[in-house]
VOGU-3710 file (C-alpha; in Angstrom, 3 decimals, decimal comma):
1> xxxxxxxxxx> 54,300/-24,156/-19,226  55,576/-24,663/-22,782  54,924/-21,851/-25,264  52,563/-24,008/-27,358  50,546/-25,013/-24,279  50,402/-21,372/-23,110  49,114/-20,100/-26,452  46,545/-22,874/-26,571  45,338/-22,003/-23,065  45,294/-18,293/-23,891
11> xxxxxxxxxx> 43,333/-19,016/-27,039  40,763/-20,937/-25,059  40,568/-18,022/-22,623  39,909/-15,557/-25,424  37,301/-17,837/-26,889  35,633/-18,258/-23,521  35,590/-14,495/-23,016  34,105/-13,997/-26,454  31,268/-16,352/-25,563  30,745/-15,086/-22,026
21> xxxxxxxxxx> 30,416/-11,405/-22,839  27,364/-11,731/-25,131  25,848/-14,220/-22,664  26,082/-11,647/-19,865  24,652/-8,958/-22,123  21,700/-11,179/-22,954  20,938/-12,137/-19,361  21,663/-8,691/-17,876  20,751/-6,081/-20,482  20,843/-2,380/-19,649
31> xxxxxxxxxx> 17,300/-1,234/-18,854  16,008/2,171/-17,764  12,529/2,412/-16,226  10,524/5,185/-14,609  8,454/4,600/-11,473  5,723/7,124/-10,736  4,643/7,058/-7,087  1,232/8,173/-5,858  2,880/9,693/-2,755  4,793/12,930/-2,066
41> xxxxxxxxxx> 8,533/12,889/-1,345  7,970/14,143/2,200  6,707/10,683/3,199  9,950/8,769/3,579  8,123/5,574/4,549  5,772/5,467/1,559  7,641/7,267/-1,220  10,902/6,180/0,421  9,909/2,562/-0,123  9,972/3,167/-3,881
51> xxxxxxxxxx> 13,526/4,469/-3,542  14,468/1,388/-1,501  13,076/-0,819/-4,263  15,006/1,048/-6,964  18,256/0,867/-4,979  17,853/-2,895/-4,443  17,228/-3,523/-8,152  20,222/-1,432/-9,187  22,601/-3,080/-6,732  21,408/-6,587/-7,581
61> xxxxxxxxxx> 22,109/-5,985/-11,286  25,394/-4,066/-10,916  23,607/-0,949/-12,103  22,405/-2,483/-15,369  18,711/-2,177/-14,408  17,973/1,376/-13,270  14,578/2,514/-11,971  14,185/6,284/-11,653  11,583/7,266/-9,062  9,212/10,225/-9,327
71> xxxxxxxxxx> 6,884/11,613/-6,655  3,181/12,167/-7,257  2,672/14,979/-9,728  6,176/14,992/-11,181  5,219/12,771/-14,123  1,532/12,132/-13,491  -0,869/12,856/-10,662  -1,923/10,407/-7,957  -5,255/9,582/-9,536  -3,903/9,475/-13,100
81> xxxxxxxxxx> -1,077/7,045/-12,319  -2,989/3,868/-13,084  -3,958/5,062/-16,569  -0,307/5,960/-17,171  0,937/2,450/-16,396  -1,997/0,818/-18,151  -1,279/2,585/-21,445  2,510/2,342/-21,070  3,239/6,039/-20,529  5,362/4,868/-17,581
91> xxxxxxxxxx> 6,801/1,425/-16,990  5,582/1,135/-13,383  3,826/2,940/-10,556  3,614/2,593/-6,778  0,358/2,953/-4,870  -2,777/1,396/-3,350  -5,582/0,075/-5,517  -8,392/1,887/-3,716  -7,382/5,152/-5,370  -9,032/3,743/-8,505
101> xxxxxxxxxx> -12,276/2,460/-7,018  -14,085/4,895/-9,330  -12,999/2,702/-12,235  -14,106/-0,514/-10,565  -14,870/-1,372/-6,905  -12,686/-4,474/-7,282  -9,602/-2,238/-7,073  -10,364/-1,687/-3,395  -10,394/-5,324/-2,280  -6,679/-5,967/-2,655
111> xxxxxxxxxx> -5,648/-2,566/-1,285  -8,029/-2,499/1,659  -11,691/-2,442/2,540  -13,381/-1,687/5,859  -13,161/-4,566/8,331  -10,826/-6,575/6,115  -7,490/-8,121/7,129  -4,602/-6,889/9,237  -1,149/-6,539/7,671  0,120/-10,049/8,360
121> xxxxxxxxxx> -3,164/-11,600/7,293  -3,156/-9,544/4,103  0,325/-10,730/3,170  -0,762/-14,294/3,901  -3,830/-13,961/1,669  -1,941/-12,301/-1,180  1,071/-14,636/-1,188  -0,378/-17,903/0,106  -4,164/-17,625/-0,117  -4,484/-17,082/-3,863
131> xxxxxxxxxx> -5,111/-13,360/-3,432  -2,518/-11,949/-5,771  -3,368/-14,476/-8,468  -6,906/-13,061/-8,388  -5,481/-9,543/-8,459  -3,517/-10,204/-11,637  -6,354/-12,095/-13,240  -8,406/-8,917/-12,765  -5,627/-6,513/-13,830  -4,814/-8,416/-17,033
141> xxxxxxxxxx> -7,782/-6,769/-18,739  -6,102/-3,415/-18,014  -2,728/-4,512/-19,404  -1,188/-4,354/-15,906  0,694/-6,781/-13,648  1,115/-6,099/-9,907  3,223/-7,330/-6,978  2,576/-6,471/-3,298  5,288/-4,054/-2,158  4,238/-2,483/1,117
151> xxxxxxxxxx> 1,844/-2,249/4,030  1,420/0,416/6,690  -0,178/-1,778/9,324  -3,515/-0,775/10,836  -4,029/2,935/10,325  -5,512/5,634/12,507  -9,070/6,885/12,071  -8,012/10,406/11,238  -8,057/14,018/12,388  -11,290/15,816/13,237
161> xxxxxxxxxx> -11,944/19,473/13,897  -14,640/18,490/16,406  -15,463/15,434/18,531  -17,623/12,667/17,042  -19,215/10,451/19,665  -22,334/9,187/17,896  -23,526/8,483/14,373  -25,546/11,688/14,607  -22,294/13,651/14,992  -21,222/12,414/11,547
171> xxxxxxxxxx> -24,143/13,990/9,703  -22,892/16,353/6,989  -19,247/15,967/8,034  -16,917/16,621/5,080  -14,321/13,862/5,481  -11,286/13,167/3,304  -11,540/9,414/2,883  -10,925/7,276/-0,193  -12,465/4,231/-1,836  -15,206/2,019/-0,485
181> xxxxxxxxxx> -14,517/3,402/2,997  -15,976/6,654/1,722  -19,115/4,840/0,614  -19,446/3,227/4,040  -19,087/6,561/5,818  -21,530/8,134/3,374  -24,182/5,685/4,565  -23,583/7,094/8,057  -24,172/10,671/6,880  -20,615/11,707/6,012
191> xxxxxxxxxx> -19,822/13,659/2,821  -16,669/11,866/1,546  -13,926/13,843/-0,191  -11,107/12,344/-2,266  -8,020/14,540/-1,919  -4,374/13,695/-2,615  -2,061/13,535/0,408  -0,210/16,773/-0,296  -3,471/18,742/-0,460  -5,030/17,614/2,835
201> xxxxxxxxxx> -3,467/20,142/5,208  -4,579/23,296/3,369  -8,077/21,833/2,949  -8,313/21,247/6,726  -6,810/24,621/7,490  -9,299/26,475/5,276  -12,237/24,440/6,567  -12,932/23,021/3,115  -13,100/19,677/4,921  -13,931/18,884/8,552
211> xxxxxxxxxx> -11,818/15,762/8,962  -9,193/13,707/7,162  -7,623/10,294/7,452  -4,154/9,599/6,175  -1,958/6,870/7,661  -0,744/6,992/11,243  1,322/8,985/13,758  4,663/9,064/11,935  3,317/10,317/8,601  0,535/12,396/10,133
221> xxxxxxxxxx> 3,027/14,271/12,297  5,052/15,174/9,204  1,971/16,584/7,507  1,071/18,703/10,537  -2,606/17,785/10,846  -2,681/18,275/14,649  -2,282/22,022/14,129  -5,633/22,335/12,353  -7,712/19,350/13,589  -6,935/18,412/17,223
231> xxxxxxxxxx> -9,061/15,267/17,712  -7,201/12,111/16,659  -9,429/9,040/16,318  -8,676/5,324/16,192  -8,783/2,697/14,811  -8,939/3,224/11,069  -11,336/0,318/10,681  -11,347/0,799/6,917  -7,606/0,104/6,708  -6,610/-2,792/8,915
241> xxxxxxxxxx> -3,851/-3,875/6,520  -3,660/-1,471/3,560  -1,427/-2,817/0,830  0,718/-0,803/-1,550  1,382/-2,585/-4,835  3,973/-1,996/-7,504  2,122/-1,983/-10,811  3,862/-2,796/-14,098  2,902/-2,215/-17,706  2,294/-5,864/-18,587
251> xxxxxxxxxx> 4,209/-5,975/-21,903  7,227/-4,371/-20,196  7,028/-6,876/-17,344  6,765/-9,843/-19,685  9,744/-8,613/-21,716  12,088/-8,706/-18,699  14,637/-11,533/-18,547  13,747/-14,234/-16,043  16,535/-13,232/-13,666  15,376/-9,584/-13,677
261> xxxxxxxxxx> 11,844/-10,670/-12,862  13,175/-12,600/-9,872  15,174/-9,564/-8,730  12,135/-7,277/-9,062  9,912/-9,710/-7,157  12,431/-9,960/-4,335  12,924/-6,184/-4,301  9,161/-5,726/-3,914  9,033/-8,124/-0,964  12,041/-6,499/0,692
271> xxxxxxxxxx> 10,703/-2,958/0,215  7,311/-4,061/1,522  8,632/-5,613/4,719  10,951/-2,656/5,208  7,977/-0,273/4,972  5,959/-2,180/7,561  8,931/-2,442/9,888  9,601/1,291/9,678  6,017/2,135/10,587  6,016/-0,240/13,546
281> xxxxxxxxxx> 9,312/1,241/14,745  8,479/4,915/14,215  4,790/5,194/15,134  5,074/4,822/18,948  7,424/7,772/19,452  5,463/9,881/16,967  2,231/9,175/18,844  3,863/10,271/22,109  5,027/13,505/20,490  1,616/14,251/19,006
291> xxxxxxxxxx> -0,212/13,730/22,284  2,486/15,693/24,100  1,943/18,639/21,757  -1,825/18,691/22,288  -3,433/16,071/20,047  -6,584/14,693/21,694  -6,582/10,898/21,295  -10,086/9,426/21,019  -11,477/5,948/20,207  -14,394/5,611/17,829
301> xxxxxxxxxx> -17,452/4,688/19,862  -18,930/1,206/19,735  -22,028/2,777/18,177  -20,036/4,149/15,241  -18,079/0,914/14,773  -21,215/-1,250/14,776  -23,040/1,079/12,379  -20,049/1,137/10,028  -19,713/-2,664/10,125  -23,388/-3,058/9,199
311> xxxxxxxxxx> -23,097/-0,482/6,406  -19,944/-2,136/5,038  -21,546/-5,556/4,747  -24,605/-4,075/3,026  -22,321/-2,409/0,489  -20,333/-5,598/-0,113  -23,522/-7,574/-0,737  -24,778/-4,914/-3,131  -21,526/-4,676/-5,119  -21,120/-8,469/-5,196
321> xxxxxxxxxx> -24,578/-8,838/-6,738  -23,564/-6,783/-9,787  -19,766/-7,088/-10,029  -18,309/-10,605/-10,549  -14,690/-9,450/-10,205  -15,377/-7,815/-6,841  -17,370/-10,825/-5,643  -14,644/-13,289/-6,601  -11,948/-11,399/-4,705  -14,138/-10,443/-1,754
331> xxxxxxxxxx> -15,442/-13,984/-1,261  -11,861/-15,243/-1,213  -10,722/-12,567/1,235  -13,729/-13,025/3,534  -13,273/-16,800/3,752  -9,572/-16,313/4,460  -10,355/-13,687/7,134  -12,721/-16,020/8,963  -10,088/-18,755/9,108  -7,391/-16,314/10,178
341> xxxxxxxxxx> -9,387/-14,993/13,122  -10,121/-18,535/14,225  -6,366/-18,838/14,673  -5,770/-15,264/15,837  -8,108/-15,574/18,823  -6,201/-18,622/20,039  -2,626/-17,367/20,021  -2,012/-13,885/18,615  -4,839/-12,033/20,376  -4,344/-13,895/23,651
351> xxxxxxxxxx> -0,637/-13,088/23,712  -1,103/-9,437/22,698  -3,936/-8,924/25,163  -1,856/-10,292/28,054  1,161/-8,159/27,115  -0,957/-5,008/26,813  -2,509/-5,606/30,236  0,920/-6,339/31,696  2,261/-3,071/30,290  -0,694/-1,180/31,781
361> xx> 0,119/-2,680/35,193  3,688/-1,470/34,863
//
């Protein structure tokens, strides 16, 4: 190449670099956010999902978008987290909406309510049934934007210090249970208690409470509940598909570049599916270990399930009559649930039922 041609090409290269560098800076600015989880660090599936999200975001942006994760209580407490993201004290939080049912019952619908949807159905409703659009329509008044980012699958019914066979056995029982599920159980005679995850074990041990629900075998084993409450009930009919959202301070979310928003959305979906997969993979072995070490596995009786179902529908009708936001979301979810189970009974249930019976036959 002649010297003149080389200098011309080099000049163009310098010019191109001068243009490209600011363009990259504009599309991939350096951002530092804090994520406050509502879960303790000991729960590698729940809190660990927040770390998975942060790692994905960092790697997808070559480290230019960093999200520092904090466990419940390190920045703000579990039940104060929503206020923190709403007023912009933190950029984002991780947790289920039913922790804030005291603010508005509508918070429970998109996290979980008794006799709602299973995990796959919940994802379908949120992403393809208009569910999450309704969620963000509701949250806009709180200056918050949310994306689904996790699900545990159907949970267990919890740990009890004594057997409960009938509705009568529930009378006066002090039960750690959150959200509308607590209201349902209250109608059956239970005294609901709202206690953060890290405080459940000592409350059971001291007898401050008589029973507690948390998640399922893998997490429950970590928290040691079998040592102080031997009867392990199922199913957790109040959490058929409990959803964990990532909640963002709306102005911070809206200020993100378009490509960062896409990365965050994809990181939420990835972390959410990873969480569900981990629970499905880890729960069977954990359940075997718990039963092997003395946990007494018990199903809730048909009497308790039927009474709870009746109480739940009475509560939904009552709340819907006075809360338009709850009614709008619940009506949508209920219609979607009815259609889903029309399909489920044809293929999913039939297949699962056959496989379960085949396993039982060996």
